Every structure is written in C-alpha cells, then in structure tokens.
N, C-alpha and C positions, 0 to 999 in steps of 0.2 A: 654871930653864928659863931662856934668854935671848932666846932664839930661837924661831920657827914654821917653821922649816926642815923640809919633808916631813913637816909637820905632814897633817892634812887636815879642811877645816871645812868643813860643809854649812850655807850660809845662805839662810836663806828673803826673798825679796823683793831681791834681791841684783842686782838689774838697772840700779838705779841707789842716788844719793840716800846715805843712811847705810850701807846694807847692802853699797854699791857701795866707800866709801869703805873702810870695814873689811876688804872682799874685799883691794883695794889695797895697804893696807897690811900684811895678812899676805903677802900674794904678793911683796912688797921682798925679805923672807924666805927666798921658795921654796917658798911653800906650796899647800897642794891647794886647788883652791877647787871646791865642787860648787854651781853658779848653780841654785838650786832657785827659777824665778819664773814668773809667766803671759804676761809676754810679747815673745812669740815675731816677732809683726808691729809695727814703728813704730805708735807709737800718735799720735795728731795733737796731744794735748796734755803728751803726757810724753815725755821723751826716753829713748831706750836701750831694746835689747830683750837677752836674753839671750847673744844673739851677739854683741852688740857691748861688752856686756861682759865676754865671755871675754877677748875681744882687747885690753879694756883692761889684765886682768891679767894675760895673758900678756906684755903689752909691757913690764911692771917687773918679770917674771921667773917669775912663778906660771905653774902647771898650773891651767888649767882645763874644768870638767865640765860643759858646760850644760842642764838639764833641764827639759822644761817641767812645771811642777805648781801647780795649786791647791790649797793648804794644806788647802783644808776637805773634800776631797777623802782618803778614807783609803787608797782604792786608788792613787791619784797619789802619794801621800805614803811609801805603803811601795813605790812604783815607785822615786821619785825617792833613797830610802836605796838600796834595795838596787840597782840602776845605777852609786851614785854609789861603793857599797864594791866590786862588782866591778871598777870601772873605777881605784879608790885601791890600793884594799886591806884599808881602814876607814876609821874615824871618829873623830876625836880632840877634833872642838870642834861644840858645835852652835849657832848664833845665829838666834835668833826674832825676825828685824827686820820681816818681815812685817806691817803692820797698816791697820786701815780708821779712817777719821775722820768723824763729822760732828759737829758742835758745836749739837745742838738740846735744845730744850726738851721736853720729856713729851709735848707737846698737838702739838708740829710734827714728833715722829719717827715716822717709820711704820714697821710692824714688820717690814719687807724691808729696812728698813736698821739695823731694830736688829740683826735676826738676823745681818746681814752681818758689823756689829762685832763681834757676838760668835764666829762661827765663823771668822771669822779671827783676830783677839785673843786672845781665852781657850781656845774649844775648837783654834785652832789650833796652838797655842804647847803646850799639853798633846799633843796630836797627834804635833805633829811630836818633841819630847822622849821621847815615850816610844818610837817607830819608830829612832830616834837612838839611845835605853842602850843597848840589847842591843853594840850594837859600840863604844859610850863606855867601858863596864865593861871590854872588853880595852884600852884605851889607858892607856898611861900616866901621863901627866896630862893626866884629863878635865875639858872645862870646857860646861857651858851658859849660853848667857848672852842675859837676854832683855832687850830695848830699850824699859823700863818703868820708873813710877816709883816713890817710896817711899810702903809705905801709911800715906798720912796721911789720916787721918777725918774731917777739919775739912769741915761741911757746904758752905762752900763749894766745896769742889771738888767738887762732884752736885749743884748746885742749876743750876747753868745749862746743863748736859750729862751729867745723870745715867747716861743708857746707852752715852755712849762710856766715863764713866769707869769702869762696870762693866765692860766690856768691858777695857778696860786695867788697872786693879787686878787681873783674874781673870789677867793675864799675870804680876803681881807675886805673888799670892797659890800659884802655880804655884812661883816660885822661895823664899819660905816653905817650902814645903810639903815642895819635891823636895831644897832642900838639906839638911832633917833626915833625908829617907828616906834620904836615897843617901851620909849623913855619912861610915859606917864603909866604905865602898866606895871612899872618895876620890874622887866625883865633884863637882866642885866646880858649884855652881848658884848665879848670884849675875845683876842688876838694875843695867844703868844708863840713865842718864837725862840729860837736857840742863839745865844752868839756863838758860839763853836759848834763843831760836829756833831754827830750825836754818834754813839757806836751801838745801831742798829743795823738787824739784815739788809735793809737799802742802802745805807752806806758803806758794808762789808760786800754785797755784789755790784752796788755799782758806781760807784768811786774810790776801790781801792784796796781792795781785801781786807784782811789782819793787820797790815802797816798802819791804813786809815784807823781802823780801830783806836786803836793804840793811841794814836793823837785825839782822836777822842772822849767827851767826855762820856758818863754813862747816863742812859735815862730817866736815872732816877734825879738827876736835877730839874728835867721838864715835869716829873712827874710831883716834887714837893713844891716846884714854880705855881703848876695848877693847882696844888692844893689850897695855896696861900690867895690865889682868885677867888676860888671856888666857896670860900669860908668866910668872905666879905659880903658886907651888905649890897644887894643886888639893886636896889634903888639909889645907892650912894658910886659902886663903883660900876660905871661902864663906857661904854667907847675909847679901851684903852687898848693901844697893841704895844704891850711886855714885852722884855728883852730879859729872859729868864735870870741872866746872875745877878741884874740890875734892880730887879724884882725883889728876890731873895735878902739883896743886904741890903734894900728898903724895910724891910722886915726884919731886919736883926740876925741874918747869917753873918758869920765871922770868917769862916774857914768852909773855904772851897776845896780844899784837895780830896776829902772824900768823893767827889764825881769825877777825877780824872786820875791816871796815874804818873802823868808827867807835869810839868809846872805848865803855868799860866802861857806863857810865850811860846811854849812848844805845839800847842795846841791849834788844831784845824779849824781856820774861820769860815763861820759858815756865810752863805748867799741872804743878801737883802739887807743885813747888817745897818743901818747910816751910820757915815762917819761920824755924826754931832751927837750920836749916843756912844760916849766911850765906856768900858769894862769899869766898874765899881773899882775903888783902892782893894776893896775887901778880895777880890777876887784875881787882879795883880799878883798879890803876896803871897795868895798860896799854891 
C-alpha cells in the first residue's frame, strides 16, 4: 500500500481539527471520506460544519459524504455507516477521532460530564468500530485507527483528571483488545497520539486560548502520521501505540519545523506520553 486512492474512510468528529486534517491528507490521494459529526449548523465557538469540511475535502481531490451523527447513539452510527456504504460501496478504514475532554478532579467532575466523556470516547470508539468492522472485513487492507494514548499506568496520568483518563484509556483498550481479536482476519488496529499539544479548537477553548495555540504543533503532523499508518500493510502493522513525531522520524521525516512556529523546546507537551519514549533527534533539532 502506498496510496489511499479510492479507499473509503469513516471518520468520527471530522468537521474540524485533527479529524479534518486526516481527511484532507487522505483526500489528496483521491480517497472517499464519510464525515460523521454532529455539527451541521455553525457553532459560536468552534469553526466548521460537516458541510464546510466536505467542501474542503473535495477541494483537494477527495469525495465527501457528510452525515450528521452523534456517536453516542447506536441508531445514528448505524445509519451513518449504512448510508456511507450505500454511497461509496464499502469502508476500508475507520478512524475514531471524536472525543470529549474535561480536566477536572474527582470532586469537580459532575456525573453528566463523566458520562459524556465515556459515552463519546470509550463507548463511541467501541460502537463505531463494531459497526464498521463487518465492512472492514471485506476490505483488502483494513485499518482501525484510534486517536488515543499509550497505556502508561503511572498514577500521575490519573491523579488530576481520573475521569478523562478513564475515557481516553478506554479507547486505547479497544486497540489492545481488537488488534488481537482481529489479527487473523488481517484488520489492523492501532493508536496514534501527539507528543505535544495540537492547535485545535479544543486546545484553544479548553487549555489556554491563542497563547496555547502558539506553542502547539499544527494538526497536519497528526494527519501525516496517520497517513503513514493507514498506508502500511494491515496484516503486518497492528496493535501499535504510536507517537506522532517518533513514527514520522522512523519513516524518513527529517524536518519538523513546518509543524510549529516555535522551536521544539518551547512546545507544550501533551498528556500521557511516557517518559521512556523520548522525542526523536530530528524533532528536537527542528
């Protein structure tokens, strides 16, 4: 596999940010994108809708099928998958990108927010993968890619936001289990996570506004890393928890300066990156 031409990707939460960047990177090959997201009308604080995202995808050479979908709803996910398959003829790749975040301690986390994070992150990933799998099993090079972190069980990743960590690690547990479950059928299941903060609307709104965005990498680093994974042989590359810059460096990327406006040592680190996975020298020098 070297290209995603005519491959069909089902991407949750693809109306903006990392999901849209991954969609556009695949679309540049001429891929088909099933855009499954909730935003049909413009949001006061968040840019983009499934329709503006579809326009962006088609402007770079892909084909887009936008469908309104709340991944907490089994009925809506089923409809998004079924209608996407009817439109494009199948699904080759499932990307679980949709996520909810709230970085609060136990006493500050109300159960409504706890439920939201776990319904979208852990349950939504399981549900979307489950509904896509019958179609992935028919594909020549099927992939599931979850945007979730390595399973590093050090207490400091839990202590300040245990509810959020549970929800994100639930996505990663899907990788651990499904990669083994579907190994013999050749379905690759991998995780991808950024070493640094990524300049998305969530980072801007939740973690620190424009100043935080300035010390974050662009979503394109995640898109390029995802592309590397999705173009690998699904029978040979599965069950991996990848960090974006390490993966890119291992696959020949030397210059990381295009992904950020500040040097590496000024970038804000992301959560959940284990100490024993240091940044590649190529990234440190960019």
